[in-house]
Structures are given as C-alpha cells and as structure tokens.
Backbone bond lengths (Angstrom), bond angles and torsions (degrees), N, CA, C in turn:
res aa  C-N    CA-C-N  psi(-1)  N-CA   C-N-CA  omega(-1)  CA-C   N-CA-C  phi
1 M - - - 1.437 - - 1.524 111.54 -
2 A 1.339 118.30 -42.20 1.460 121.08 -179.58 1.520 111.00 -61.19
3 L 1.331 116.47 -41.41 1.456 120.16 179.43 1.518 110.33 -64.90
4 A 1.321 117.36 -40.73 1.464 120.77 178.86 1.519 110.60 -61.68
5 A 1.331 117.60 -40.67 1.461 120.96 179.45 1.525 110.63 -66.20
6 L 1.316 117.33 -39.34 1.461 120.24 178.75 1.521 111.88 -66.93
7 L 1.329 115.93 -33.26 1.454 119.81 -176.93 1.524 113.48 -87.11
8 S 1.329 117.57 -8.23 1.462 119.66 -178.29 1.526 109.84 -68.12
9 R 1.313 115.52 161.21 1.462 120.69 -178.97 1.523 112.10 -76.66
10 H 1.332 116.97 -22.48 1.456 120.87 -175.37 1.517 110.43 -94.21
11 W 1.318 116.13 128.48 1.456 121.27 179.03 1.517 108.41 -81.41
12 D 1.292 117.00 130.01 1.461 122.18 -179.42 1.522 108.23 -118.45
13 P 1.360 118.53 100.01 1.465 120.30 -176.65 1.524 112.89 -61.43
14 A 1.336 118.25 -32.38 1.466 119.87 178.92 1.527 109.59 -65.06
15 F 1.338 116.32 -39.68 1.467 118.97 179.29 1.531 109.60 -67.03
16 V 1.333 116.39 -42.58 1.462 120.07 -179.15 1.519 109.93 -62.77
17 M 1.337 117.06 -45.25 1.455 120.09 -179.99 1.527 110.27 -63.18
18 Q 1.334 116.35 -38.89 1.458 120.00 179.32 1.519 110.08 -66.23
19 A 1.334 117.27 -43.15 1.460 121.19 -178.37 1.528 110.90 -67.07
20 E 1.345 117.06 -40.04 1.460 120.28 -177.63 1.517 112.74 -69.31
21 C 1.326 117.42 -33.04 1.468 118.23 -175.57 1.521 111.62 -100.80
22 D 1.334 118.02 -0.12 1.453 122.02 177.18 1.526 110.07 48.50
23 C 1.345 114.75 55.77 1.452 118.91 -171.62 1.518 112.89 -106.59
24 D 1.300 113.80 172.63 1.448 122.96 174.48 1.528 107.85 -65.59
25 P 1.343 119.30 125.54 1.452 120.37 -177.43 1.523 113.05 -57.16
26 C 1.321 117.99 -30.55 1.461 120.22 -179.74 1.518 111.53 -66.90
27 A 1.327 117.55 -29.13 1.458 120.29 -179.10 1.514 111.26 -76.55
28 C 1.325 118.35 -23.72 1.460 121.39 -177.99 1.523 112.37 -101.99
29 N 1.307 117.01 -30.25 1.451 120.88 -173.39 1.518 110.21 -94.66
30 P 1.343 118.07 107.55 1.452 120.09 -178.22 1.527 112.34 -58.46
31 A 1.325 118.12 -32.17 1.458 120.79 -178.97 1.524 111.69 -67.26
32 A 1.324 117.47 -22.58 1.459 121.19 -179.06 1.518 112.38 -87.51
33 Q 1.328 117.53 -5.15 1.453 120.61 -177.96 1.518 110.16 -90.95
34 P 1.330 117.57 134.44 1.454 118.95 175.96 1.519 110.03 -71.60
35 Q 1.320 116.24 131.72 1.449 120.36 176.76 1.514 109.34 -163.88
36 A 1.299 116.13 159.62 1.455 120.88 179.48 1.517 108.94 -74.35
37 P 1.340 118.74 123.81 1.458 120.15 -177.63 1.520 112.92 -58.41
38 A 1.330 117.84 -34.26 1.459 119.88 -177.55 1.516 111.89 -68.12
39 A 1.313 118.02 -26.02 1.457 121.03 -177.17 1.523 111.96 -104.54
40 F 1.318 117.28 16.93 1.459 121.39 -178.83 1.523 109.88 -60.32
41 A 1.315 116.73 135.41 1.459 121.98 -179.30 1.519 108.90 -119.19
42 P 1.336 118.18 105.83 1.463 120.26 -179.36 1.527 112.39 -65.99
43 V 1.337 115.07 144.00 1.464 121.69 -176.74 1.527 109.37 -132.07
44 D 1.318 116.18 137.61 1.465 122.41 169.57 1.518 106.75 -104.34
45 V 1.336 116.81 135.96 1.461 121.81 178.00 1.522 107.32 -123.70
46 R 1.326 115.24 128.91 1.464 118.54 177.81 1.518 109.26 -137.50
47 E 1.308 114.24 157.69 1.461 121.33 -179.91 1.512 108.76 -119.06
48 T 1.326 115.53 134.93 1.457 121.52 172.59 1.528 106.81 -116.66
49 E 1.306 116.90 -179.32 1.463 119.72 178.75 1.519 111.49 -65.62
50 E 1.347 117.06 -28.83 1.461 121.21 -175.42 1.516 114.73 -100.83
51 A 1.357 118.56 -20.47 1.462 118.50 -170.19 1.524 112.96 -160.32
52 Y 1.347 113.40 171.15 1.459 122.80 168.09 1.516 105.50 -106.93
53 E 1.329 116.98 132.15 1.456 120.63 -176.39 1.523 110.09 -122.78
54 F 1.328 114.79 133.81 1.455 122.51 -178.68 1.518 107.78 -120.05
55 E 1.338 116.74 134.03 1.462 121.15 175.59 1.516 108.04 -128.88
56 M 1.336 115.79 119.75 1.458 122.31 -177.49 1.527 109.05 -116.09
57 E 1.322 116.10 134.36 1.455 120.65 176.33 1.524 109.25 -74.96
58 V 1.329 115.77 121.23 1.466 121.48 177.80 1.534 109.10 -136.40
59 P 1.338 117.36 59.60 1.467 119.60 -175.26 1.524 112.14 -59.79
60 G 1.324 115.16 134.71 1.454 120.97 176.74 1.517 114.94 81.28
61 L 1.329 118.44 -2.86 1.468 120.58 -179.46 1.521 110.39 -99.62
62 N 1.327 114.77 149.33 1.462 119.33 176.20 1.525 109.11 -108.87
63 K 1.324 116.49 180.00 1.468 120.81 -175.01 1.521 112.79 -62.41
64 D 1.323 118.46 -24.80 1.456 121.07 179.71 1.530 112.77 -79.70
65 Q 1.321 117.49 -12.08 1.461 121.16 -177.51 1.528 113.02 -101.57
66 V 1.324 117.21 -1.36 1.463 121.04 177.19 1.522 109.28 -122.41
67 K 1.334 115.91 152.55 1.464 121.10 179.27 1.518 108.60 -130.78
68 V 1.319 115.25 141.26 1.461 122.85 175.16 1.519 106.04 -126.82
69 K 1.327 116.58 124.96 1.466 119.39 177.74 1.519 109.76 -146.93
70 L 1.326 114.05 163.01 1.455 121.54 177.36 1.523 108.19 -115.15
71 E 1.329 115.72 136.54 1.458 121.89 177.90 1.520 109.20 -121.93
72 Q 1.313 115.71 171.22 1.467 123.05 176.67 1.532 111.70 52.76
73 Q 1.319 114.96 59.58 1.466 123.21 179.31 1.526 112.65 54.85
74 G 1.324 117.04 38.98 1.461 120.84 177.00 1.514 114.29 78.54
75 R 1.318 117.98 14.92 1.473 121.05 -177.66 1.528 112.44 -95.66
76 V 1.339 118.96 -17.59 1.461 122.05 -177.89 1.525 108.98 -124.17
77 L 1.331 115.92 122.14 1.461 122.75 177.32 1.525 107.80 -90.49
78 V 1.339 116.38 128.79 1.466 121.58 -179.69 1.521 108.12 -118.03
79 L 1.337 116.15 122.21 1.462 122.87 176.66 1.522 106.61 -113.87
80 S 1.327 117.12 124.24 1.462 119.40 -176.29 1.520 110.58 -147.20
81 G 1.322 114.74 170.45 1.451 120.48 178.58 1.510 110.60 175.02
82 E 1.329 114.25 -171.08 1.463 119.78 179.68 1.513 109.86 -145.24
83 R 1.319 114.43 131.06 1.464 121.06 172.01 1.520 106.33 -99.94
84 E 1.316 115.95 118.59 1.458 119.91 -177.46 1.515 110.84 -79.70
85 Q 1.323 114.65 149.32 1.462 120.40 178.13 1.521 108.65 -72.54
86 Q 1.326 115.09 139.43 1.452 120.05 179.38 1.529 108.64 -67.74
87 K 1.321 115.02 137.57 1.466 119.44 -179.38 1.516 109.89 -71.98
88 K 1.332 115.43 132.92 1.464 120.13 177.64 1.524 108.55 -83.92
89 L 1.292 114.99 130.05 1.452 120.80 -179.20 1.527 109.84 -97.33
90 P 1.330 117.34 147.16 1.459 119.51 178.54 1.526 110.60 -61.06
91 G 1.302 115.45 140.80 1.462 120.57 178.94 1.520 113.66 87.24
92 Q 1.323 117.56 -1.74 1.468 120.33 178.46 1.514 109.13 -106.92
93 K 1.328 115.21 137.02 1.455 121.15 178.57 1.526 107.74 -121.19
94 Y 1.331 115.71 121.84 1.463 119.76 -179.97 1.525 109.35 -87.49
95 H 1.321 116.22 132.78 1.460 121.97 175.71 1.521 111.19 -97.22
96 R 1.313 116.06 -24.87 1.465 120.75 -179.83 1.528 108.78 -157.55
97 V 1.314 116.39 135.79 1.464 122.08 175.52 1.523 106.42 -127.33
98 E 1.345 116.71 108.31 1.460 121.35 -176.25 1.521 113.65 -114.02
99 R 1.318 117.23 -18.15 1.460 118.95 -178.07 1.522 109.22 -70.76
100 S 1.321 115.04 136.15 1.458 119.58 -176.34 1.518 111.20 -72.31
101 R 1.328 114.20 151.39 1.455 121.13 177.53 1.518 108.11 -150.79
102 G 1.301 115.81 160.97 1.456 120.40 -179.72 1.521 111.02 114.34
103 N 1.323 114.94 -174.01 1.462 121.54 -179.93 1.520 110.74 -81.86
104 F 1.314 115.39 149.40 1.459 120.31 173.08 1.522 107.90 -139.76
105 E 1.319 115.17 150.84 1.460 121.11 177.42 1.513 108.51 -153.78
106 R 1.317 115.50 133.23 1.458 122.00 176.03 1.517 107.72 -127.35
107 K 1.349 116.85 138.33 1.460 121.83 179.12 1.521 109.13 -122.18
108 F 1.334 115.00 139.98 1.455 121.43 179.57 1.518 109.11 -135.43
109 R 1.325 116.66 122.32 1.457 120.15 175.03 1.529 106.94 -76.59
110 L 1.320 115.28 128.23 1.460 120.49 -177.57 1.528 110.50 -86.67
111 P 1.326 117.07 146.95 1.469 120.67 176.08 1.526 111.10 -64.23
112 K 1.303 115.32 164.78 1.465 121.33 -175.87 1.521 113.48 -61.06
113 D 1.335 117.34 -28.87 1.462 118.90 -177.70 1.531 113.72 -88.27
114 A 1.338 118.12 4.52 1.467 120.99 177.84 1.527 109.49 -75.66
115 N 1.330 116.24 137.63 1.454 122.20 -179.49 1.527 108.91 -99.10
116 G 1.324 116.91 98.02 1.459 122.22 -178.61 1.516 113.77 -65.34
117 E 1.312 117.76 -10.35 1.460 121.18 179.07 1.523 112.22 -93.81
118 D 1.332 117.21 -3.69 1.466 121.83 179.85 1.529 108.64 -126.95
119 V 1.336 115.33 77.18 1.470 122.22 -177.57 1.522 107.94 -123.85
120 K 1.332 116.23 134.25 1.458 121.96 177.18 1.520 108.22 -128.12
121 A 1.340 116.58 143.63 1.462 121.00 179.46 1.522 109.73 -139.60
122 A 1.345 115.32 147.60 1.463 121.17 178.12 1.525 108.70 -153.50
123 V 1.339 115.53 150.46 1.460 121.31 174.74 1.517 107.42 -114.79
124 K 1.334 115.74 127.75 1.465 120.43 178.00 1.525 108.93 -150.99
125 D 1.311 116.14 131.14 1.465 122.94 176.93 1.527 112.50 52.75
126 G 1.328 117.20 40.89 1.459 121.11 176.04 1.510 115.11 77.45
127 V 1.336 117.21 16.33 1.461 121.13 179.15 1.522 109.18 -128.62
128 L 1.335 115.60 125.54 1.463 121.60 173.30 1.522 106.93 -89.13
129 S 1.322 116.68 119.49 1.467 121.91 179.06 1.521 108.78 -109.43
130 V 1.332 116.09 128.21 1.459 121.59 178.82 1.517 107.69 -124.10
131 H 1.318 115.00 130.14 1.466 122.83 -177.90 1.523 107.34 -116.78
132 V 1.335 116.59 116.26 1.463 121.79 177.60 1.529 106.74 -112.54
133 A 1.322 115.56 111.47 1.471 120.28 -177.47 1.527 110.77 -68.01
134 K 1.317 114.61 153.36 1.469 120.66 174.25 1.527 108.40 -90.33
135 R 1.313 115.27 150.47 1.469 119.84 174.28 1.520 107.95 -73.16
136 K 1.298 115.05 144.60 1.465 120.01 176.25 1.521 108.55 -69.60
137 A 1.304 115.76 135.37 1.470 120.02 177.70 1.522 108.51 -68.96
138 Q 1.310 115.05 128.49 1.462 118.87 179.42 1.517 109.31 -82.90
139 E 1.304 113.91 131.56 1.456 118.69 178.36 1.518 108.15 -75.30
140 P 1.321 117.09 138.74 1.465 118.57 179.83 1.528 110.31 -62.34
141 K 1.310 114.49 136.53 1.460 120.28 -179.41 1.522 108.45 -85.19
142 V 1.311 115.25 126.70 1.459 120.88 179.72 1.524 108.03 -106.87
143 I 1.315 115.63 127.18 1.466 121.28 178.59 1.523 107.62 -112.47
144 T 1.331 114.82 123.01 1.457 119.73 177.93 1.521 108.24 -92.42
145 V 1.298 115.30 128.83 1.476 121.10 179.75 1.514 107.26 -107.04
146 E 1.323 114.08 128.38 1.465 119.58 179.81 1.536 108.57 -76.75
147 V 1.286 114.17 132.49 1.480 120.19 178.93 1.519 107.79 -97.44
148 Q 1.313 116.51 127.99 1.468 121.65 -179.69 1.505 109.82 -110.49
149 E 1.311 113.16 155.38 1.474 118.08 174.21 1.523 108.94 -80.93
150 S 1.313 117.07 142.30 1.457 119.17 178.08 1.494 110.87 -100.26
C-alpha cells in the first residue's frame, strides 16, 4: 500500500508527513482520531521551504477559545477549543440547529525537521493559523587532517 501511495499521481502531504516521521497513523490521520462529528474542525496543512503551516476553521471563536500546544517533546502539535452552545432565549422556538458546538481537538505529528521551539499562532477572520518553522539544515562539517611524512 505504501508503494502504491508513493507511485500515485496525487501528492498526499499527510502521507508524506506520516512516512517521514514514522509516526502512529492515528496521530497523523484526522479520520482515525476520535472526535465529535458536530464539532469537527477542518484543517489545511501545507509545507513551504521555511515552515509547516496549519489553518483551522474556527468561525466565531476568539483567541481565548482556542488552544495551541506541543506534546511529546515538541513532536505533536495539538489544536483544540470549544464552541459554546447558543443560549436559548424565552419565547424562541428552534426548528433546526445545524451549527456545530462542543469541544474539538486535532493532533498532528510533526516531521523531524520541524522546530517545536519556533511556533507562532494567530486567529483572524475565523481561521486559526499556526506556523511551525523548520530547523535549518546543518552543513556537514569537514575536517582537514594534515598528512606528515614519517
């Protein structure tokens, strides 16, 4: 199956991230995580040359209602929050309630080159944006040894 996914025409960043970090599929695959369907929070994950970027839809929530944290020595990014139920007012009768409410949590195992010490998050226009910088690739150190005549 892994070979088939690598050979497919469609690039799957979740599969690549999972393959690169050799992680538990439940930590990378949102579908494998237990969560309340009504409070599901969709996330886009993209990679740039400098960072991994996550964008989660959190309509109507402010910065105090969402949490961003790192677990497992900075290897797992956890995005969570709570959508509160709208207060019912006297004299109002609801015919349909479709907007999601409740707790939500999404976990993403970060690739080995992610820098858990350089993470930024912001909420704007109903979108939580998280920027996880990549570690700079270290250039191999070359040591020249002087050869002497014996």
